[in-house]
C-alpha positions in Angstrom: -8.6 -84.1 11.9 -9.9 -84.3 8.3 -12.1 -81.2 8.8 -9.3 -79.1 10.2 -6.9 -80.2 7.4 -9.6 -79.1 4.8 -10.0 -75.8 6.5 -6.3 -75.2 6.6 -6.1 -75.9 2.8 -8.9 -73.4 2.1 -7.2 -70.7 4.2 -3.9 -71.3 2.5 -5.5 -71.0 -1.0 -7.2 -67.8 0.0 -4.1 -66.1 1.3 -2.1 -66.9 -1.9 -4.9 -66.5 -4.5 -6.7 -63.4 -3.3 -3.7 -61.0 -3.7 -3.4 -62.1 -7.3 -7.0 -61.2 -8.0 -6.6 -58.0 -6.1 -3.6 -57.0 -8.1 -5.3 -58.0 -11.4 -8.3 -55.7 -10.7 -6.0 -52.9 -9.7 -4.1 -53.2 -13.0 -7.3 -53.3 -14.9 -8.6 -50.1 -13.3 -5.3 -48.4 -14.0 -5.5 -49.5 -17.6 -9.0 -48.0 -17.8 -7.8 -44.7 -16.5 -4.9 -44.7 -19.0 -7.4 -45.4 -21.8 -9.5 -42.4 -20.8 -6.4 -40.2 -21.1 -5.3 -41.7 -24.4 -8.8 -41.2 -25.9 -9.0 -37.6 -24.6 -5.7 -36.8 -26.3 -7.0 -38.3 -29.5 -10.1 -36.1 -29.4 -8.1 -33.0 -28.7 -5.3 -33.6 -31.2 -5.4 -31.4 -34.3 -3.2 -33.7 -36.4 -5.7 -36.4 -37.5 -3.0 -39.0 -38.2 -1.7 -38.7 -34.6 -5.3 -38.7 -33.3 -6.0 -41.9 -35.2 -2.9 -43.6 -34.0 -3.8 -42.9 -30.4 -7.3 -44.2 -31.0 -5.8 -47.4 -32.5 -3.4 -47.7 -29.6 -6.4 -47.4 -27.2 -8.3 -50.1 -29.1 -5.4 -52.5 -29.0 -4.8 -52.0 -25.2 -8.6 -52.4 -24.5 -8.7 -55.6 -26.6 -5.7 -57.1 -24.8 -7.3 -56.5 -21.4 -10.8 -57.6 -22.5 -12.2 -54.1 -21.9 -15.1 -54.3 -24.3 -16.6 -50.9 -23.4 -13.3 -49.1 -23.9 -12.6 -51.0 -27.1 -16.0 -49.9 -28.5 -15.3 -46.3 -27.5 -11.9 -46.5 -29.3 -13.6 -47.8 -32.5 -16.1 -45.0 -32.3 -13.3 -42.5 -32.0 -11.6 -43.9 -35.1 -14.9 -43.7 -37.0 -15.3 -40.0 -36.1 -11.7 -39.2 -37.3 -12.3 -41.2 -40.6 -15.5 -39.3 -41.2 -13.6 -36.0 -40.9 -11.0 -37.2 -43.4 -13.7 -38.4 -45.9 -12.9 -42.1 -45.6 -16.5 -43.2 -45.3 -15.9 -46.8 -46.1 -13.4 -47.1 -43.2 -15.6 -45.1 -40.9 -18.5 -47.4 -41.6 -16.5 -50.5 -40.6 -15.3 -48.9 -37.4 -18.7 -47.6 -36.5 -20.3 -51.0 -37.0 -17.7 -52.6 -34.7 -18.6 -50.0 -32.0 -22.3 -50.7 -32.6 -21.9 -54.4 -32.1 -21.1 -53.7 -28.5 -23.3 -50.6 -27.7 -26.4 -52.2 -29.2 -26.2 -55.1 -26.7 -25.2 -53.0 -23.7 -26.9 -50.4 -21.5 -25.3 -47.4 -23.1 -28.1 -45.8 -25.2 -26.3 -42.5 -25.7 -23.2 -44.1 -27.2 -25.4 -46.2 -29.4 -27.2 -43.0 -30.5 -24.0 -41.3 -31.4 -23.1 -44.3 -33.6 -26.4 -44.1 -35.4 -25.8 -40.3 -35.8 -22.5 -41.2 -37.5 -24.3 -43.6 -39.9 -26.8 -40.8 -40.8 -23.9 -38.4 -41.5 -22.1 -40.9 -43.7 -25.3 -41.6 -45.8 -26.1 -37.9 -46.0 -22.6 -37.3 -47.6 -23.2 -40.3 -50.0 -26.6 -38.8 -51.0 -28.6 -41.8 -49.8 -31.2 -40.0 -47.9 -33.6 -42.9 -47.4 -30.9 -44.7 -45.4 -30.0 -41.5 -43.6 -33.6 -41.3 -42.5 -33.6 -44.8 -41.0 -30.5 -44.1 -38.9 -31.7 -40.6 -37.9 -34.9 -42.2 -36.6 -32.9 -44.9 -34.7 -30.8 -42.2 -33.1 -33.9 -40.1 -32.1 -35.7 -43.1 -30.5 -32.7 -43.5 -28.1 -32.3 -39.8 -27.2 -35.8 -38.3 -27.2 -36.1 -38.5 -23.4 -32.4 -37.7 -22.8 -31.2 -34.8 -20.5 -28.7 -33.8 -23.2 -31.1 -31.4 -24.9 -28.5 -29.9 -27.2 -27.9 -33.3 -28.8 -31.6 -34.0 -28.9 -32.2 -30.8 -30.8 -29.4 -31.5 -33.2 -30.9 -34.9 -34.0 -34.3 -33.3 -34.6 -32.6 -30.8 -36.9 -31.0 -33.8 -38.8 -34.4 -35.4 -39.2 -35.9 -32.2 -40.6 -33.0 -31.7 -43.0 -33.4 -35.4 -44.2 -37.1 -35.0 -44.8 -36.4 -31.7 -46.7 -33.8 -33.5 -48.9 -36.4 -36.2 -49.6 -38.9 -33.5 -50.6 -41.3 -34.2 -47.7 -41.6 -30.5 -46.7 -44.5 -30.8 -44.3 -42.7 -33.4 -42.1 -39.5 -31.4 -42.2 -41.4 -28.3 -41.1 -42.7 -30.1 -38.0 -39.2 -30.9 -36.8 -37.8 -27.4 -37.6 -40.7 -25.6 -35.8 -40.4 -28.0 -32.8 -36.7 -27.2 -32.6 -37.4 -23.4 -32.8 -39.9 -23.5 -29.9 -37.8 -25.9 -27.7 -34.4 -24.1 -28.1 -34.7 -21.0 -25.9 -31.5 -21.8 -24.0 -29.6 -22.7 -27.2 -29.4 -19.5 -29.3 -27.4 -21.1 -32.1 -29.9 -23.9 -32.7 -32.8 -21.3 -32.6 -31.0 -19.3 -35.3 -30.4 -22.4 -37.4 -34.1 -23.4 -37.0 -35.2 -20.0 -38.3 -32.8 -20.3 -41.3 -34.0 -23.9 -42.0 -37.7 -22.8 -41.9 -36.9 -20.0 -44.3 -35.1 -22.4 -46.7 -38.0 -24.8 -46.4 -40.6 -22.2 -47.5 -38.3 -21.2 -50.3 -38.4 -24.8 -51.6 -42.2 -24.8 -51.2 -42.2 -21.6 -53.3 -44.0 -19.7 -50.5 -41.7 -16.7 -50.8 -43.4 -14.3 -48.4 -43.1 -16.8 -45.5 -39.6 -17.6 -46.6 -38.6 -13.9 -46.4 -40.3 -13.4 -43.0 -38.3 -16.3 -41.4 -35.0 -15.4 -43.1 -35.3 -11.8 -41.8 -35.9 -13.2 -38.3 -32.9 -15.4 -38.7 -30.7 -12.4 -39.7 -32.0 -10.3 -36.7 -31.4 -13.2 -34.3 -27.9 -13.8 -35.6 -27.0 -10.1 -35.3 -28.2 -10.1 -31.7 -26.0 -13.1 -30.8 -23.0 -12.4 -33.2 -23.6 -15.6 -35.2 -21.8 -14.4 -38.4 -22.1 -17.7 -40.2 -25.9 -17.8 -39.6 -26.2 -14.2 -40.7 -24.2 -14.8 -43.8 -26.1 -17.9 -44.8 -29.5 -16.2 -44.1 -28.5 -13.2 -46.3 -27.6 -15.6 -49.1 -30.9 -17.4 -48.8 -32.8 -14.1 -48.6 -31.0 -12.6 -51.6 -31.9 -15.7 -53.6 -35.6 -15.5 -52.7 -35.9 -11.7 -53.3 -34.2 -12.2 -56.7 -37.0 -14.5 -57.7 -39.5 -11.9 -56.7 -37.8 -9.5 -59.1 -36.3 -6.9 -56.7 -32.7 -7.2 -58.0 -31.4 -4.1 -56.1 -32.6 -5.4 -52.7 -31.4 -8.9 -53.5 -28.0 -7.6 -54.5 -27.7 -5.7 -51.1 -28.3 -8.9 -49.1 -25.9 -10.9 -51.3 -23.1 -8.3 -51.0 -23.6 -8.4 -47.2 -23.5 -12.2 -47.3 -20.2 -12.0 -49.2 -18.6 -9.7 -46.6 -19.6 -12.0 -43.7 -18.6 -15.3 -45.4 -15.3 -13.9 -46.5 -14.2 -14.1 -42.9 -15.3 -17.8 -42.6 -13.0 -20.1 -44.6 -15.2 -23.1 -43.7 -18.0 -21.7 -45.9 -16.1 -21.2 -49.2 -18.7 -23.1 -51.2 -21.6 -20.9 -49.9 -19.5 -17.8 -50.7 -18.9 -19.2 -54.2 -22.7 -19.4 -54.6 -23.0 -15.8 -53.4 -20.4 -14.5 -55.9 -22.2 -16.3 -58.8 -25.6 -14.8 -57.9 -24.1 -11.3 -57.5 -22.4 -11.5 -60.9 -25.7 -12.8 -62.4 -27.8 -10.0 -61.0 -25.2 -7.3 -62.0 -25.2 -8.7 -65.6 -29.0 -8.6 -65.6 -28.9 -4.9 -64.4 -26.3 -4.0 -67.1 -23.5 -3.5 -64.6 -21.1 -5.5 -66.9 -17.8 -4.3 -65.5 -18.8 -5.2 -61.9 -20.4 -8.5 -63.1 -17.1 -9.4 -64.8 -15.2 -8.6 -61.6 -17.4 -10.9 -59.5 -17.4 -13.6 -62.2 -13.5 -13.5 -62.1 -13.6 -13.6 -58.3 -15.9 -16.5 -58.4 -13.6 -18.3 -60.8 -10.6 -17.7 -58.6 -12.5 -19.0 -55.5 -13.7 -22.0 -57.5 -10.0 -22.7 -58.3 -9.1 -22.2 -54.7 -11.7 -24.7 -53.6 -10.4 -27.2 -56.2 -6.9 -26.8 -54.8 -8.2 -27.3 -51.3 -9.9 -30.5 -52.4 -6.7 -31.7 -54.1 -4.6 -30.9 -50.9 -7.2 -32.7 -48.8 -7.2 -35.6 -51.2 -3.4 -35.9 -51.0 -3.7 -35.7 -47.2 -6.4 -38.4 -47.3 -4.2 -40.6 -49.5 -1.2 -40.2 -47.1 -3.5 -40.9 -44.3 -4.9 -44.0 -46.1 -1.3 -45.3 -46.4 -0.8 -44.8 -42.7 -4.1 -46.6 -42.0 -3.2 -49.5 -44.4 0.2 -49.9 -42.7 -1.4 -50.2 -39.3 -4.2 -52.5 -40.6 -1.7 -54.6 -42.6 0.3 -55.3 -39.4 -2.8 -56.2 -37.5 -4.1 -58.3 -40.5 -0.8 -60.3 -40.5 -1.3 -61.2 -36.9 -4.9 -62.1 -37.5 -3.9 -64.3 -40.5 -1.4 -66.2 -38.4 -4.1 -66.7 -35.8 -6.6 -67.8 -38.5 -4.0 -70.2 -39.9 -3.6 -71.8 -36.5 -7.4 -72.0 -36.1 -7.8 -73.6 -39.5 -5.2 -76.2 -38.8 -7.0 -77.0 -35.5 -10.3 -77.2 -37.4 -8.8 -79.6 -40.0 -7.5 -81.8 -37.2 -10.9 -81.8 -35.6 -12.6 -82.6 -39.0 -10.1 -85.5 -39.6 -10.8 -86.8 -36.1 -14.6 -86.6 -36.7 -14.1 -88.4 -40.1 -12.1 -91.1 -38.4 -14.7 -91.5 -35.6 -17.5 -91.7 -38.3 -15.5 -94.4 -40.3 -14.9 -96.2 -37.0 -18.6 -96.2 -36.3 -19.3 -97.5 -39.8 -16.6 -100.2 -39.4 -18.1 -101.3 -36.0 -21.5 -101.6 -37.7 -20.1 -103.6 -40.6 -18.2 -105.9 -38.2 -21.4 -106.5 -36.3 -23.2 -107.3 -39.5 -20.4 -109.7 -40.5 -20.8 -111.6 -37.2 -24.6 -111.8 -37.6 -24.1 -112.8 -41.2 -21.8 -115.7 -40.1 -24.3 -116.8 -37.5 -27.2 -116.7 -40.0 -25.1 -118.7 -42.5 -24.3 -121.4 -39.9 -27.9 -121.6 -38.7 -30.2 -120.7 -41.6 -28.3 -122.5 -44.4 -27.6 -125.7 -42.4 -31.2 -126.2 -41.4 -32.6 -126.7 -45.0 -29.5 -128.8 -45.8 -30.2 -131.1 -42.9 -33.8 -131.3 -44.0 -32.7 -132.4 -47.5 -30.3 -135.0 -46.1 -32.9 -136.4 -43.6 -35.8 -136.7 -46.0 -33.5 -138.0 -48.8 -32.5 -140.8 -46.5 -36.1 -141.6 -45.7 -37.0 -141.5 -49.4 -34.1 -143.9 -50.1 -35.5 -146.3 -47.6 -38.9 -146.1 -49.1 -37.6 -146.8 -52.6 -35.6 -149.8 -51.5 -38.4 -151.3 -49.4 -40.9 -153.9 -50.8 -43.7 -151.3 -50.5 -44.2 -150.0 -54.0 -46.2 -146.9 -52.9 -44.0 -143.8 -53.5 -43.9 -141.3 -50.7 -44.6 -138.0 -52.4 -44.6 -136.1 -49.0 -40.9 -136.8 -48.5 -40.1 -135.6 -52.0 -42.1 -132.4 -51.4 -40.1 -131.7 -48.2 -36.8 -132.2 -50.2 -38.0 -129.9 -53.0 -39.1 -127.1 -50.6 -35.9 -127.3 -48.6 -33.9 -127.1 -51.9 -35.8 -124.0 -52.9 -35.2 -122.4 -49.5 -31.5 -123.2 -49.8 -31.3 -121.7 -53.3 -33.2 -118.6 -52.1 -30.7 -118.1 -49.2 -27.7 -118.5 -51.5 -29.2 -116.1 -54.1 -29.9 -113.6 -51.3 -26.3 -113.8 -50.0 -24.9 -113.3 -53.5 -27.3 -110.3 -54.1 -26.4 -108.7 -50.7 -22.7 -109.2 -51.3 -22.8 -107.8 -54.8 -25.3 -104.9 -54.3 -23.9 -101.4 -54.4 -20.5 -102.4 -55.8 -21.1 -101.3 -59.4 -23.2 -98.3 -58.4 -20.6 -97.0 -56.0 -17.9 -97.1 -58.8 -20.1 -95.0 -61.1 -19.9 -91.2 -60.7 -22.8 -89.6 -58.8 -25.4 -87.5 -60.5 -28.3 -85.2 -59.7 -31.1 -87.4 -58.5 -34.6 -85.9 -58.2 -36.2 -87.9 -55.4 -39.7 -86.9 -56.6 -39.0 -88.6 -59.9 -37.7 -91.7 -58.1 -41.0 -92.0 -56.1 -43.0 -91.5 -59.3 -41.1 -94.3 -61.1 -41.6 -96.7 -58.1 -45.3 -95.9 -58.2 -45.5 -96.7 -61.9 -43.4 -99.9 -61.6 -45.4 -101.3 -58.6 -48.8 -99.9 -59.6 -50.5 -103.3 -59.7 -49.1 -104.4 -56.3 -50.0 -101.1 -54.7 -53.6 -101.3 -56.1 -54.1 -104.9 -55.0 -53.0 -104.1 -51.4 -55.0 -100.9 -51.3 -51.9 -98.8 -50.5 -52.3 -95.0 -50.0 -48.9 -93.4 -50.6 -48.4 -89.6 -49.9 -45.1 -87.9 -50.6 -44.1 -84.3 -49.8 -42.0 -82.2 -52.2 -38.6 -84.0 -52.0 -35.2 -82.5 -52.7 -32.8 -83.3 -55.5 -29.6 -85.0 -54.2 -26.2 -85.5 -55.8 -25.9 -89.2 -55.4 -26.5 -92.6 -57.1 -30.0 -93.1 -58.5 -30.0 -96.9 -58.4 -29.1 -97.0 -54.7 -31.5 -94.2 -53.7 -34.3 -96.0 -55.7 -33.5 -99.3 -53.9 -33.7 -97.7 -50.5 -37.2 -96.2 -51.1 -38.4 -99.4 -52.9 -37.3 -101.7 -50.0 -38.8 -99.4 -47.3 -42.1 -99.2 -49.2 -42.2 -103.0 -49.8 -41.4 -103.5 -46.1 -44.3 -101.2 -45.1 -46.7 -103.2 -47.3 -45.4 -106.6 -46.1 -45.9 -105.7 -42.4 -49.3 -104.1 -42.7 -52.1 -104.5 -40.2 -54.9 -106.9 -41.0 -57.6 -104.4 -39.9 -56.8 -101.5 -42.3 -55.3 -100.5 -45.6 -51.6 -99.5 -45.6 -50.8 -95.8 -45.5 -47.3 -94.7 -46.3 -46.0 -91.1 -46.0 -42.6 -89.9 -47.3 -41.1 -86.5 -46.3 -37.7 -84.8 -46.2 -36.1 -81.8 -44.4 -32.7 -80.3 -44.3 -30.6 -80.3 -41.2 -27.0 -79.1 -41.1 -25.1 -80.8 -44.0 -27.7 -83.6 -44.6 -31.1 -84.2 -46.1 -33.1 -86.3 -43.7 -35.8 -88.5 -45.3 -38.6 -90.3 -43.4 -40.8 -93.2 -44.6 -43.7 -93.7 -42.2 -46.4 -96.4 -42.2 -49.4 -97.4 -40.1 -48.4 -101.1 -39.9 -48.0 -103.6 -37.1 -45.0 -101.8 -35.7 -41.9 -103.2 -33.9 -41.3 -103.8 -30.3 -38.5 -101.5 -29.0 -36.3 -104.5 -28.0 -36.5 -105.9 -31.6 -35.6 -102.6 -33.4 -31.8 -103.4 -33.2 -32.4 -106.8 -34.9 -34.3 -105.6 -38.0 -31.2 -104.6 -40.0 -29.5 -107.9 -39.3 -29.1 -110.1 -42.4 -31.8 -112.8 -42.7 -33.5 -111.4 -39.6 -37.4 -111.6 -39.6 -39.2 -110.4 -36.5 -42.5 -111.7 -37.8 -41.9 -115.2 -39.2 -45.3 -115.3 -40.8 -44.2 -113.1 -43.6 -42.5 -114.4 -46.7 -39.1 -113.1 -47.8 -35.3 -113.6 -47.4 -34.8 -111.0 -44.6 -32.2 -109.0 -46.5 -34.4 -106.0 -47.5 -33.6 -103.7 -44.5 -30.0 -105.1 -44.4 -29.6 -103.8 -48.0 -31.0 -100.4 -46.9 -28.5 -100.2 -44.1 -25.6 -101.2 -46.4 -26.6 -98.5 -49.0 -26.9 -95.7 -46.4 -23.5 -96.6 -44.9 -21.9 -96.6 -48.5 -23.5 -93.1 -49.0 -22.0 -91.9 -45.7 -25.4 -91.4 -44.2 -27.2 -92.4 -41.0 -30.2 -94.6 -40.2 -32.7 -94.4 -37.4 -36.0 -96.1 -36.5 -39.0 -95.1 -34.4 -41.9 -97.6 -33.9 -44.9 -98.3 -31.7 -46.5 -101.7 -31.7 -49.9 -101.7 -33.6 -49.4 -98.0 -34.5 -46.7 -98.0 -37.1 -43.0 -97.4 -38.0 -41.0 -94.5 -39.2 -37.6 -95.1 -40.8 -35.3 -92.1 -41.0 -32.2 -92.0 -43.2 -29.9 -89.2 -44.2 -28.0 -88.4 -47.4 -25.1 -85.9 -47.3 -25.6 -82.7 -49.2 -22.9 -82.7 -51.9 -22.3 -80.2 -54.7 -21.0 -81.3 -58.1 -17.3 -80.2 -58.6 -18.2 -78.2 -61.7 -20.7 -76.2 -59.6 -18.7 -75.8 -56.4 -17.0 -72.7 -57.6 
């Protein structure tokens, strides 16, 4: 009956739960299809503001449905639009967000396009060293791709970057490789010929430059590439002018002017043509014509400036649109962040309470142990004094005149032990109170160890102690308390040394999270694992053969608790002990800003 009932429950869950998942996945697929349409509209939209809004809409939808791939594509689309509008800072941010996904996923071509964007941005900014880095990243991803057109374009970018850096031989390798590999892409072949001609012009190999530029012109004419023909005539006219053939140079420049006049996208190149024409005409004494072309160049320069102003105004308007969208999103993010901060503060307060609770538990445990020690350890010498005083009294009142010095010795020793215990209790109770009230300061732990070595030089030498300390940090704490911790641990290591060897003590420190963790290790007699919890108890002595009050390690624990630190012990019998303690990393208030 139980098995049938269990099966019935499983079947019922399946019948109600599965349709929910089925509908969820159907909705998700529908959303993906919708995003494809939104991004396609963004790519085909001429109005860049509308295009950007659609890309932002796609990103928001993708983020709401946890569609990481579609979200990254939307960020990439926003980056492309921002590049077109000259907002390179905004484009960089969006492109990096897209890269965060594509770098860790199996979409090398999308990642390559992101690196291509980065190269374009740094090219515009004139930082060609960085452009080269991103061009290379892009090429490594696409060199074996089937998208040959994109591969050739990336190779052209690499060649152009090397040419900008003045590394002409490297640039030539890429341009020539592009030329021979671009048989099916006439435009790339024409651009490659133009680039090689420009390269030889920069290398001042004018004859080779002329040869490649003439080939570029012929190729462009055969394929009706007016922009390549125009730019090649400009470059050829410039090279021939250097050779001194002004008439031939002027012919190429006039032809370049006619071709570029029909291409508004190449106004800057046409401006260069007009200036060269006017310059040559002036050199040839054709002053009226030179004046005409100088005037035409001035008018075109003014027109370009106006275009830049208009574009700048559009970019400013667009920036306001972007800011309005981003401001709304930031407001939502700030509200979410405020909630997260509030949650984090609550967690921190809970952790602080848990830490204080742990400290209080430890102190209460010590208090109980303290009460037990007082009742046992202080009563025992008091009983001794009472007992031997009674015996001494009987001896003094007896007829035997011989005085019992042994009884008196017992009374004196017990009195000393009682005084030692009382002094130790007072020392433990008072220790740390005055120091904790004083403001903390920068404490160089290396100097602390140095002072301890100087103060205890005689004791360390007599006991043959070898003490090695690594480079220790400077902590913002209480010097007296830090000194006492190291001093007590070193004294403890000497006290519990092995008979068959000299004491070796090693002190080290490392940073972990928000604490400096110190370690004091020795090669002493060690402690049995069952006895480790007892060693920090007041008046506790695991080895009763050693002299002392038994408060040394209790003081260490008290100090570390006062400093909001932690204390741990590792030990092996006959091998040694390591005491670890932590000090919180604090920054003085005047340095925290």
